[in-house]
GUMAR-643837 format. One record per residue (C-alpha): residue in three letters; x, y negated, z. Coordinates in nm, 3 decimals, padded with zeros to 5 digits. Layout:
<rs>
   aa       xx       yy       zz
  ALA        X        Y        Z
...
</rs>
This chain:
<rs>
   aa       xx       yy       zz
  MET   00.989  -00.392  -01.026
  ILE   00.649  -00.318  -01.173
  LEU   00.382  -00.422  -00.925
  PRO   00.128  -00.156  -00.836
  ALA  -00.239  -00.235  -00.881
  GLU  -00.392  -00.355  -00.556
  ARG  -00.658  -00.083  -00.566
  GLU  -00.398   00.192  -00.609
  LEU  -00.178   00.050  -00.333
  ARG  -00.473   00.038  -00.094
  ALA  -00.565   00.398  -00.183
  VAL  -00.213   00.522  -00.111
  LEU  -00.202   00.326   00.216
  ALA  -00.531   00.485   00.322
  ARG  -00.400   00.829   00.228
  PHE  -00.078   00.759   00.422
  ALA  -00.274   00.655   00.732
  GLN  -00.503   00.958   00.718
  THR  -00.217   01.199   00.659
  ARG  -00.010   01.042   00.936
  ILE  -00.298   01.082   01.182
  GLU  -00.357   01.443   01.078
  HIS   00.012   01.522   01.118
  ASP   00.037   01.347   01.456
  VAL  -00.273   01.524   01.591
  ARG  -00.198   01.873   01.463
  PRO   00.142   01.906   01.292
  THR   00.174   02.197   01.052
  GLY   00.386   02.275   00.751
  ARG   00.098   02.158   00.530
  THR   00.063   01.822   00.707
  SER   00.439   01.774   00.701
  ARG   00.452   01.833   00.325
  ALA   00.150   01.608   00.270
  LEU   00.312   01.332   00.475
  ASP   00.639   01.368   00.283
  ASP   00.447   01.350  -00.045
  VAL   00.245   01.039   00.038
  THR   00.550   00.870   00.193
  TYR   00.745   00.932  -00.127
  THR   00.458   00.790  -00.334
  LEU   00.437   00.481  -00.116
  CYS   00.813   00.429  -00.135
  VAL   00.811   00.458  -00.515
  MET   00.519   00.216  -00.545
  THR   00.690  -00.046  -00.328
  GLY   01.052   00.013  -00.426
  ALA   01.145   00.097  -00.067
  ARG   01.367   00.366   00.079
  THR   01.189   00.437   00.408
  ALA   00.829   00.453   00.524
  GLU   00.885   00.151   00.748
  GLN   01.025  -00.055   00.460
  ALA   00.744   00.063   00.232
  LEU   00.477  -00.043   00.482
  LEU   00.637  -00.387   00.518
  ALA   00.659  -00.422   00.140
  ALA   00.297  -00.310   00.101
  ASP   00.186  -00.573   00.355
  ALA   00.376  -00.839   00.161
  LEU   00.220  -00.725  -00.166
  LEU  -00.130  -00.734  -00.018
  GLU  -00.067  -01.088   00.109
  ARG   00.051  -01.183  -00.238
  TYR  -00.261  -01.036  -00.397
  GLY  -00.476  -01.231  -00.151
  ALA  -00.291  -01.554  -00.223
  ASP  -00.326  -01.496  -00.596
  ARG  -00.701  -01.447  -00.554
  GLU  -00.729  -01.769  -00.351
  GLY  -00.533  -01.961  -00.615
  THR  -00.757  -01.829  -00.890
  LYS  -01.067  -01.909  -00.687
  ARG  -00.950  -02.268  -00.629
  ALA  -00.862  -02.310  -00.995
  ASN  -01.206  -02.187  -01.099
  GLU  -01.375  -02.421  -00.851
  THR  -01.174  -02.713  -00.987
  LEU  -01.267  -02.625  -01.344
  ALA  -01.635  -02.597  -01.250
  ALA  -01.640  -02.942  -01.085
</rs>
């Protein structure tokens, strides 16, 4: 699987959250279609089949990105010492 860029993943997660709130507060055909669209995008980005699986996969990816940053930071600190 090709990993999505962290920035893009965070943008889609934010869009998912906003759309989900809009749909829960005032469900319409437009909010339903928007939620379907962003859910599909999130599933494609994470290689998941459901919104729940996609959110779990996105959390795991964000943890991985954070760990990668920490590893790079430690490596740079070691090189600077």
